[in-house]
C-alpha positions in Angstrom: -25.1 -43.3 -135.5 -27.1 -46.4 -134.6 -30.2 -46.5 -136.8 -31.6 -49.5 -135.0 -32.1 -47.3 -132.0 -34.8 -45.4 -133.9 -36.9 -48.3 -135.1 -40.4 -48.2 -133.6 -43.5 -50.3 -133.6 -46.6 -48.3 -133.4 -49.8 -50.1 -132.4 -52.7 -49.2 -134.6 -56.0 -49.0 -132.7 -59.5 -49.5 -133.8 -61.2 -46.1 -134.0 -64.4 -47.6 -132.6 -63.3 -49.6 -129.6 -59.6 -48.9 -129.2 -58.6 -52.6 -129.6 -55.2 -53.3 -131.2 -56.0 -56.8 -132.4 -57.1 -57.2 -136.0 -57.9 -60.1 -138.3 -56.8 -60.1 -141.9 -56.4 -62.5 -144.7 -53.1 -63.0 -146.5 -49.5 -63.3 -145.3 -47.7 -60.8 -147.4 -47.7 -57.0 -147.6 -50.9 -56.9 -149.8 -53.3 -56.8 -146.9 -56.2 -54.6 -148.0 -59.0 -55.2 -145.4 -58.7 -55.6 -141.7 -61.3 -56.5 -139.2 -61.2 -55.5 -135.5 -61.1 -58.7 -133.4 -63.2 -57.0 -130.7 -66.0 -55.0 -132.3 -65.9 -56.5 -135.8 -65.4 -53.1 -137.6 -63.9 -53.6 -141.1 -61.5 -51.0 -142.5 -59.0 -50.9 -145.3 -55.4 -50.8 -144.3 -55.2 -47.1 -145.6 -58.3 -46.1 -143.5 -56.7 -47.7 -140.4 -53.5 -45.8 -140.9 -55.5 -42.6 -141.5 -57.5 -43.1 -138.3 -54.3 -43.5 -136.4 -52.4 -40.6 -138.1 -52.3 -38.4 -134.9 -50.7 -41.2 -132.9 -48.2 -41.9 -135.8 -47.4 -38.2 -136.0 -46.7 -38.0 -132.3 -44.3 -40.9 -132.5 -42.5 -39.4 -135.5 -42.2 -36.0 -133.7 -40.8 -37.7 -130.6 -38.3 -39.7 -132.8 -37.3 -36.6 -134.7 -36.5 -34.8 -131.4 -34.4 -37.6 -130.2 -32.5 -37.8 -133.6 -31.8 -34.1 -133.5 -30.4 -34.4 -129.9 -28.3 -37.4 -130.9 -26.9 -35.7 -134.0 -26.0 -32.6 -132.1 -24.2 -34.7 -129.5 -22.4 -36.7 -132.2 -21.4 -33.5 -134.0 -20.1 -31.9 -130.8 -18.0 -35.0 -130.1 -16.7 -34.9 -133.6 -15.6 -31.3 -133.3 -14.0 -31.9 -130.0 -12.0 -34.8 -131.5 -11.0 -32.7 -134.5 -9.7 -29.8 -132.5 -8.3 -31.8 -129.6 -4.8 -30.5 -128.7 -5.4 -27.0 -130.2 -4.6 -24.3 -127.8 -6.6 -21.7 -129.8 -9.9 -23.5 -130.2 -11.9 -24.9 -127.3 -15.3 -26.6 -127.6 -17.4 -27.0 -124.4 
């Protein structure tokens, strides 16, 4: 299974104005405060994630459904290959 297929980038939006552009200081993963480039609202990184949790959950749900479909297809193909040539077992 190709795990790269399931990588997603989810745009986080400002809960005040809906902008997806933020200013922050620092270059590494320790960004604590972000500031909306449009309205100037300041939030912690955790608050921004919390405010976007519904959007994140929807993307996760969508991805989960696609993973289940792909795993079922892969499993079916595997079973077909395992029982190919058997005159007693047939997988449709």
